[in-house]
C-alpha positions as CSV (number, residue, x, y, z in Angstrom):
1,L,-13.0,5.3,-1.8
2,V,-16.3,5.1,-3.9
3,F,-19.3,2.9,-3.4
4,N,-23.0,2.7,-4.5
5,E,-25.0,3.5,-1.4
6,K,-28.3,2.4,-3.1
7,K,-27.0,-1.1,-3.8
8,W,-25.0,-1.5,-0.6
9,D,-27.4,-4.0,1.1
10,T,-27.0,-6.5,-1.8
11,E,-23.7,-5.5,-3.3
12,R,-20.9,-4.4,-0.9
13,A,-18.4,-3.3,-3.5
14,V,-16.0,-0.4,-3.2
15,H,-13.5,1.2,-5.6
16,L,-10.3,2.2,-3.9
17,E,-7.4,4.3,-5.0
18,G,-4.9,4.7,-2.2
19,E,-4.8,2.8,1.0
20,A,-7.4,1.6,3.5
21,Y,-7.7,-0.7,6.5
22,F,-10.9,-2.8,6.6
23,N,-12.6,-4.8,9.4
24,I,-15.5,-6.5,7.7
25,K,-18.7,-7.7,9.4
26,K,-20.5,-10.8,8.1
27,G,-23.0,-10.2,5.3
28,S,-23.1,-10.2,1.6
29,P,-19.8,-10.5,-0.2
30,F,-17.4,-7.5,0.2
31,I,-15.3,-6.7,-2.9
32,I,-12.6,-4.0,-3.3
33,H,-11.8,-3.0,-6.8
34,T,-8.5,-1.2,-7.4
35,P,-6.8,-0.3,-10.7
36,N,-4.3,-3.1,-10.0
37,G,-6.6,-5.9,-9.0
38,T,-9.5,-7.1,-6.9
39,V,-9.7,-8.2,-3.3
40,T,-12.7,-10.4,-2.2
41,V,-13.3,-10.6,1.5
42,L,-13.8,-14.1,3.0
43,G,-14.4,-12.8,6.6
44,T,-11.4,-10.8,8.0
45,D,-9.6,-7.6,8.7
46,F,-6.9,-6.5,6.4
47,N,-5.1,-3.6,4.7
48,V,-5.2,-2.8,1.0
49,R,-2.8,-0.3,-0.8
50,S,-3.0,0.4,-4.5
51,W,-0.5,3.1,-5.6
52,G,1.3,3.3,-8.9
53,D,1.6,-0.2,-10.4
54,V,1.5,-2.0,-7.0
55,L,-1.4,-3.7,-5.2
56,A,-0.3,-4.7,-1.6
57,V,-2.6,-6.6,0.7
58,E,-1.9,-7.8,4.3
59,C,-4.3,-10.1,6.1
60,F,-4.5,-9.8,9.9
61,S,-7.3,-12.3,10.5
62,G,-9.5,-14.5,8.5
63,K,-8.9,-14.9,4.7
64,V,-9.0,-12.7,1.6
65,K,-8.8,-13.6,-2.1
66,V,-6.5,-11.3,-4.1
67,A,-6.6,-11.4,-7.9
68,N,-5.8,-9.5,-11.0
69,T,-6.5,-10.4,-14.6
70,K,-3.7,-13.1,-14.6
71,E,-3.1,-14.5,-11.1
72,E,-4.9,-15.0,-7.8
73,T,-4.2,-16.2,-4.3
74,I,-5.9,-16.6,-1.0
75,L,-4.2,-15.0,2.0
76,E,-4.7,-16.3,5.5
77,Q,-3.9,-14.6,8.8
78,N,-0.4,-13.1,9.0
79,Q,0.2,-13.3,5.3
80,G,0.7,-10.5,2.7
81,V,1.2,-10.3,-1.0
82,N,2.3,-7.7,-3.5
83,F,1.3,-7.5,-7.2
84,V,4.0,-5.4,-8.9
85,A,3.3,-4.3,-12.5
86,G,0.7,-7.1,-12.7
87,K,3.0,-9.8,-11.5
88,M,2.4,-11.5,-8.2
89,D,5.4,-11.6,-5.8
90,P,5.8,-14.5,-3.4
91,I,3.5,-14.6,-0.3
92,L,5.0,-12.8,2.6
93,S,4.8,-13.7,6.3
94,I,3.8,-10.6,8.4
95,K,4.4,-10.3,12.1
96,H,2.5,-7.1,12.9
97,D,-1.3,-7.1,13.7
98,E,-2.2,-3.7,12.3
99,P,-1.3,-1.7,9.2
100,N,2.2,-0.2,9.3
101,W,0.7,3.3,8.8
102,G,-1.0,2.8,12.2
103,R,2.5,2.7,13.7
104,N,3.7,5.7,11.7
105,I,5.7,3.6,9.3
106,S,5.5,3.4,5.5
107,K,6.7,0.1,4.2
108,F,7.6,-0.9,0.6
109,N,8.5,-4.1,-1.1
110,N,10.0,-3.9,-4.6
111,E,8.3,-0.6,-5.4
112,K,9.3,2.1,-7.8
113,L,11.5,4.7,-6.0
114,N,9.3,7.5,-7.4
115,V,6.2,5.9,-5.7
116,V,8.1,5.9,-2.4
117,F,8.9,9.6,-2.9
118,A,5.3,10.3,-3.8
119,E,4.2,8.8,-0.5
120,M,6.9,10.7,1.4
121,S,5.7,13.9,-0.2
122,R,2.1,13.1,0.8
123,Q,3.1,12.2,4.4
124,F,5.2,15.3,5.0
125,D,3.4,17.7,2.8
126,V,6.5,18.7,0.9
127,N,7.4,18.9,-2.8
128,I,10.0,16.3,-3.7
129,E,11.7,17.1,-7.0
130,A,13.3,13.9,-8.4
131,P,14.1,12.5,-11.8
132,Q,12.3,9.3,-12.9
133,F,14.2,6.4,-11.4
134,D,14.2,2.8,-12.7
135,Q,15.3,1.6,-9.3
136,R,13.0,-0.2,-6.9
137,F,13.0,0.1,-3.2
138,S,12.3,-2.4,-0.4
139,G,12.3,-1.0,3.1
140,I,10.6,1.4,5.4
141,F,10.6,5.1,6.4
142,N,9.4,6.6,9.6
143,Q,6.5,9.1,9.2
144,S,7.4,11.3,12.1
145,D,10.6,13.1,10.8
146,I,11.4,13.9,7.2
147,K,15.1,14.0,7.8
148,I,15.1,10.4,9.2
149,A,12.8,9.3,6.4
150,L,15.0,10.7,3.7
151,M,18.0,9.1,5.2
152,Q,16.2,5.7,5.5
153,V,15.3,5.8,1.8
154,C,18.2,7.7,0.1
155,K,21.2,6.3,2.0
156,P,20.7,2.6,0.9
157,M,19.9,3.7,-2.6
158,G,23.1,5.8,-2.8
159,L,21.2,9.1,-3.3
160,S,21.9,12.5,-2.0
161,Y,19.3,15.2,-1.3
162,D,18.9,18.8,-0.1
163,I,16.1,20.1,2.1
164,N,14.9,23.6,1.2
165,P,12.7,24.8,4.1
166,S,12.1,28.2,2.4
167,N,9.9,26.6,-0.3
168,N,9.1,23.4,1.5
169,S,10.9,21.2,-1.0
170,V,13.5,18.4,-1.3
């Protein structure tokens, strides 16, 4: 997360790579720039995740405008949207009131399998050696146990894996 501290009073803009939860106080416009698009706050709390070629935004209260160079939408409370490879997916209805990572869950909707493994690697501090997959994954994994997480992702995708504790790799 990068921002210009000197201009903050007049220009609340941040540059985000990764994921962050925001609860924005009223004031000048608040804009989040990511490599995959821009989120403009219209008074709300929400979660933004920008990994790989996906921009995922969930709105928990208020409204946010989400846009890339081709498409834009306004999300209201309990709505989410994914931009995958620059294309906006249909708006999702969300039932949770906080980011999934706050509940130790990583959730994916139509994301590259290698992005899922990269997040798993980050969550569990392990090296996951996998070929480049063309497959996309929609689902979750639990962040508390790597064995359960691997089963949650690999079993529905028809993949096998080996855990090597001696060098902390999969």
